[in-house]
C-alpha positions in Angstrom: -15.0 24.5 54.9 -17.9 25.4 57.1 -16.7 22.9 59.7 -13.3 24.6 59.8 -14.9 28.0 60.3 -16.9 26.8 63.3 -13.7 25.2 64.7 -11.9 28.5 64.3 -14.8 30.4 66.0 -14.8 27.9 68.9 -11.0 28.4 69.5 -11.4 32.2 69.5 -14.3 31.9 72.0 -12.2 29.7 74.3 -9.3 32.1 74.1 -11.5 35.0 74.9 -12.9 33.2 77.9 -9.5 32.5 79.2 -8.5 36.1 78.7 -11.5 37.3 80.7 -10.8 35.0 83.7 -7.1 35.8 84.5 -6.0 33.9 87.6 -6.2 35.9 90.8 -2.7 36.9 91.9 -2.4 36.4 95.7 -0.1 39.1 97.0 2.9 37.8 99.0 2.4 38.8 102.6 4.8 41.4 103.8 7.2 40.1 106.6 6.2 41.2 110.0 8.1 44.2 111.2 10.3 43.3 114.1 10.2 46.1 116.6 13.6 47.7 117.1 14.4 47.9 120.9 15.3 51.2 122.4 19.1 51.6 122.7 20.4 50.4 126.0 21.9 53.1 128.2 25.7 53.3 127.9 27.4 51.9 131.0 30.0 54.3 132.3 32.6 51.9 133.6 34.8 54.7 134.9 32.4 57.3 136.3 33.8 60.6 137.0 34.1 61.1 140.7 35.5 63.8 142.9 39.2 63.2 143.4 40.2 63.6 147.0 42.7 66.4 147.6 45.5 65.6 149.9 46.0 68.3 152.4 49.4 69.9 152.1 51.6 68.9 155.0 53.7 71.7 156.3 57.3 70.4 156.5 59.5 72.2 158.9 63.0 73.1 157.8 64.3 71.9 161.1 65.2 68.3 161.7 63.3 66.1 164.2 63.8 67.4 167.7 63.4 65.8 171.1 59.7 66.2 171.5 59.8 66.4 175.3 62.5 67.8 177.5 63.7 64.8 179.6 64.1 66.8 182.8 61.8 68.6 185.2 64.2 71.5 185.7 63.3 75.1 185.0 64.4 76.8 181.8 67.3 79.1 182.8 68.3 80.5 179.4 66.4 81.0 176.1 68.8 82.7 173.7 67.3 83.6 170.3 70.4 85.7 169.5 68.4 88.9 169.3 70.3 90.4 172.3 73.7 90.9 170.8 75.8 91.0 174.0 75.9 87.3 175.1 78.5 86.1 172.6 81.9 87.3 171.5 82.0 88.8 168.0 85.1 89.8 166.0 86.7 89.8 162.6 90.2 88.5 162.0 92.3 86.7 159.4 90.9 83.4 160.7 87.4 84.5 159.9 84.4 86.4 161.3 82.0 85.8 164.1 78.9 88.0 163.8 75.3 88.2 164.7 72.9 87.6 161.9 69.1 87.4 161.8 68.3 85.3 164.9 71.6 83.5 164.8 75.4 83.7 165.5 77.4 83.1 162.3 80.9 81.8 162.0 82.5 82.4 158.6 85.9 81.0 157.8 88.0 81.5 154.6 89.7 78.8 152.8 92.7 77.4 154.6 93.3 75.8 158.0 91.5 78.1 160.4 89.7 77.9 163.7 87.1 80.2 165.2 86.0 80.3 168.8 83.2 82.4 170.4 82.5 82.2 174.1 79.3 83.3 175.7 78.4 84.6 179.1 76.2 81.6 179.7 77.7 79.6 182.6 77.0 75.8 182.6 76.6 74.1 185.9 77.5 70.5 186.6 73.9 69.4 185.7 72.0 70.9 182.8 70.0 70.1 179.6 70.8 72.1 176.5 69.5 72.3 173.0 70.7 74.4 170.0 70.4 74.3 166.2 73.5 74.3 164.1 73.3 75.0 160.4 76.1 74.2 158.0 75.6 76.7 155.3 78.8 76.0 153.4 81.4 73.3 154.3 83.6 70.5 153.1 83.5 67.0 154.5 86.5 67.4 156.8 85.3 70.8 158.2 84.2 70.7 161.8 81.9 72.5 164.2 81.1 72.0 167.8 80.4 73.1 171.4 82.7 74.1 174.2 81.6 73.0 177.6 82.7 74.1 181.1 85.6 76.2 179.8 88.6 76.1 182.2 86.7 74.0 184.8 88.5 71.9 187.4 88.4 69.0 184.9 89.4 71.1 181.9 87.5 72.2 178.9 85.3 69.7 177.1 84.5 69.9 173.4 81.9 68.0 171.4 82.7 68.0 167.7 80.7 67.2 164.5 82.0 67.2 160.9 80.3 67.7 157.6 81.0 64.0 156.8 78.4 63.2 159.4 80.6 62.1 162.3 80.9 63.0 166.0 83.9 63.1 168.3 84.8 64.4 171.8 88.0 65.7 173.4 89.2 67.6 176.4 91.7 70.4 176.8 93.6 70.1 180.1 96.5 72.4 180.8 98.5 72.4 177.5 97.4 69.0 176.3 94.4 67.7 174.3 93.1 64.2 174.9 90.5 62.4 172.9 87.5 61.1 174.9 85.9 59.6 171.8 87.3 58.9 168.4 85.4 60.0 165.3 82.4 57.8 164.7 79.3 58.0 162.5 76.6 60.1 164.1 73.2 58.5 163.6 70.6 60.8 162.1 73.0 63.7 161.7 72.5 65.5 158.4 75.9 65.7 156.7 77.1 68.2 154.1 75.7 71.6 153.4 73.2 73.1 153.5 72.1 71.1 156.5 70.4 71.8 159.9 70.9 69.7 163.0 69.4 70.0 166.5 72.1 69.2 169.0 71.2 68.3 172.6 73.4 67.7 175.7 72.3 66.3 179.0 74.6 66.3 182.0 73.4 64.8 185.3 74.7 62.4 188.0 78.2 62.4 186.6 77.2 61.5 183.1 77.1 63.6 179.9 74.9 62.4 177.1 75.1 63.8 173.5 72.2 63.8 171.1 71.7 64.7 167.5 68.2 65.2 166.1 66.7 63.3 169.1 69.0 60.3 168.8 71.6 59.6 171.6 75.1 59.3 170.1 77.2 58.5 173.2 77.7 59.3 176.9 80.8 60.3 178.9 81.6 60.1 182.6 82.2 63.5 184.2 82.4 65.0 187.6 79.3 66.6 189.2 80.9 69.8 190.4 81.9 71.2 187.0 81.2 74.8 186.1 82.3 77.0 183.2 81.3 79.0 180.2 79.5 77.7 177.1 81.1 78.4 173.7 81.0 77.3 170.0 83.9 76.4 167.7 84.3 75.9 164.0 87.3 74.7 162.0 88.2 74.4 158.3 90.3 71.6 156.8 92.1 73.8 154.3 90.4 73.3 151.0 87.4 75.7 151.0 85.7 78.4 153.0 83.0 77.4 155.5 80.1 79.1 157.2 78.1 77.9 160.2 75.1 79.4 162.1 74.1 78.8 165.7 70.5 79.5 166.8 67.6 78.6 169.1 69.5 77.9 172.3 67.7 76.8 175.5 69.3 75.6 178.7 67.5 73.9 181.6 69.2 73.5 185.0 68.2 72.5 188.6 
């Protein structure tokens, strides 16, 4: 019995010793903190740059003109149509010819009509002429043109354009009309309405050259000794009314 008590006491002492010497707990080392890099600067793939501004280009209402007068003659006439005495004006059943702001206007009603206005400008056998013709209202078959050397020794020459964009030439001699050139497409001529065309005529050394907007259309053989008045003409085909305006006339001559 005594032996059992001592055995019990020994067990208790051993247990107490174990309780007093608890194993040392080694703390788990904390993971090293990885430094967070500073955020990279954002790349601007499409940086905002000043957008170049295109300069506004002034576009003239007039078509391309011959940039240089092809003759060395003096300018004899510069008619801006402000002096309202150089051209015939009237009003009739066939239409009206009247001065407008810096132009001579030919207005024709619907139907087959023709208007002619002669000037006091006399064309010699050699000259260089430019004028602007505006078709303000017209149908394809309506025509406008210039009268050259009216009643000269070789007759009256006429240069015709139509609103389809074609050109033709004829001549009045006595009571007959003869075609010098059949209707053909006029290069660079602006057809229809509204349109504006710069017409040029150059007569020299027995040759008449016709230009539209700086482009030569054709040439005709003529005599050197021609002389006569300059005029303009307009004609309707019968379907609709038409209106044309003539302006900016210059004439050079020897």
